[in-house]
C-alpha positions in Angstrom: 66.5 83.6 97.1 64.9 82.4 93.4 61.5 83.2 94.3 62.3 86.3 95.9 63.7 87.4 92.4 60.8 86.3 91.0 58.5 88.1 93.0 60.5 91.6 92.8 60.1 90.9 88.7 56.9 90.3 88.8 56.1 93.6 91.0 58.4 95.8 88.9 56.4 94.5 85.6 52.9 96.3 87.6 54.6 99.2 88.1 56.2 99.1 84.5 52.5 98.4 83.9 51.1 101.2 86.1 53.7 103.6 84.4 52.7 102.6 80.6 48.8 103.0 81.0 49.5 106.5 82.3 51.4 106.8 79.0 48.3 106.3 76.3 50.8 104.1 73.7 49.6 102.5 71.2 52.6 100.2 69.8 50.3 97.9 68.0 48.8 98.6 64.6 46.2 95.3 63.5 44.3 94.5 60.4 41.8 92.1 59.7 41.3 89.9 56.6 39.8 86.8 55.5 41.3 84.6 52.0 39.0 82.0 50.3 41.8 79.2 49.8 38.8 76.7 48.4 35.9 75.3 48.4 33.7 76.7 51.5 37.7 77.3 53.2 38.4 80.5 54.2 42.2 81.6 56.3 41.5 84.2 58.0 44.6 86.6 59.1 45.0 88.5 61.9 48.1 90.8 61.8 49.8 92.5 63.8 52.4 95.2 62.7 54.6 96.1 66.1 56.3 99.4 66.2 59.9 99.7 66.7 61.6 98.4 70.0 58.0 97.0 71.2 57.2 93.5 71.1 54.0 91.1 71.6 53.9 88.0 73.1 52.8 84.8 71.7 50.1 82.4 72.5 52.1 80.0 74.4 54.3 80.6 76.7 57.3 79.1 78.6 56.8 78.5 82.8 59.3 80.8 83.8 56.8 83.4 82.0 54.8 86.6 83.2 53.9 88.1 80.1 50.6 87.8 79.0 50.0 85.3 76.0 47.8 86.7 72.8 44.7 85.5 73.5 42.1 84.8 70.7 38.4 84.3 70.9 36.1 83.3 67.8 32.4 84.3 68.5 30.1 81.5 68.2 28.7 80.8 64.4 26.9 78.2 63.1 27.7 78.4 59.9 31.4 77.8 60.1 33.6 75.8 61.8 37.4 76.5 63.1 40.2 73.8 62.0 43.3 73.2 63.8 44.0 76.1 65.9 45.2 79.0 65.5 49.0 79.0 64.0 51.8 82.3 64.4 53.4 83.4 61.7 56.5 85.1 61.8 59.8 85.0 63.7 59.3 84.1 67.4 62.2 85.6 69.8 63.1 83.0 73.1 64.0 86.2 75.1 65.6 85.3 78.2 66.4 87.7 81.4 69.2 85.6 83.0 68.9 88.1 86.3 65.1 87.9 87.1 65.5 84.7 85.9 62.4 84.8 83.1 61.8 84.0 80.1 59.5 84.9 77.2 58.7 83.8 73.7 58.0 87.3 71.8 57.6 88.8 68.1 58.9 92.0 66.7 58.0 93.8 64.3 55.2 91.8 62.7 53.2 88.8 63.2 49.9 87.2 61.8 47.8 84.8 63.4 46.1 82.6 60.8 42.5 80.6 61.4 41.5 78.3 59.0 37.4 77.9 58.8 34.6 76.1 56.8 31.9 77.3 56.2 28.7 74.6 56.4 26.5 75.8 53.7 27.5 78.2 50.4 26.3 81.4 52.5 27.4 85.6 53.0 28.6 85.3 56.5 31.0 87.1 58.6 33.8 85.8 61.5 34.0 88.1 64.2 36.0 87.8 67.8 38.4 89.2 69.8 41.8 89.4 70.7 43.6 90.2 73.4 47.1 91.0 74.0 50.0 93.0 76.0 53.2 94.6 74.9 56.3 95.6 76.6 59.6 97.5 75.6 62.8 97.4 77.3 61.3 99.4 79.6 57.7 99.3 80.4 54.8 96.9 80.0 51.1 98.2 78.7 48.5 96.5 80.2 46.7 94.2 78.9 44.6 95.5 75.9 41.3 93.7 74.0 40.8 94.8 70.3 37.4 93.3 68.4 37.5 92.3 65.3 34.1 91.2 62.7 35.8 89.8 59.0 33.4 88.8 56.3 33.7 85.5 54.3 33.0 86.5 50.6 
């Protein structure tokens, strides 16, 4: 019975995705910035501002989640190195639906994804890549969306 509930939940989510696709909604605005924090060191900020009632998912999800986690890809640049992992700055909400036995780590309103990068030499360059994310409200989920970015390091 437990598996049947999960399967029904997944089917329901796909239906909601299809409904969201037809409406052309875009509940997340992105802003991409860099800030010099030290000699050859920069903080890259990928800031998501989320419309009221919508949720954006964390990079890490519980085992029973059906939400698509936010994924960040940085394009290779021989002039810089990425330090550690992308850090999430915001108020994470741990959602759980007891009926469907599903969970999700999500954000409302705003979240920042922060990556520290170091230049190998003093040079003007940029960091580019993409963010793949999914958003849902209480009634529907939109299909995953990818946004490309390029941020100057000055």
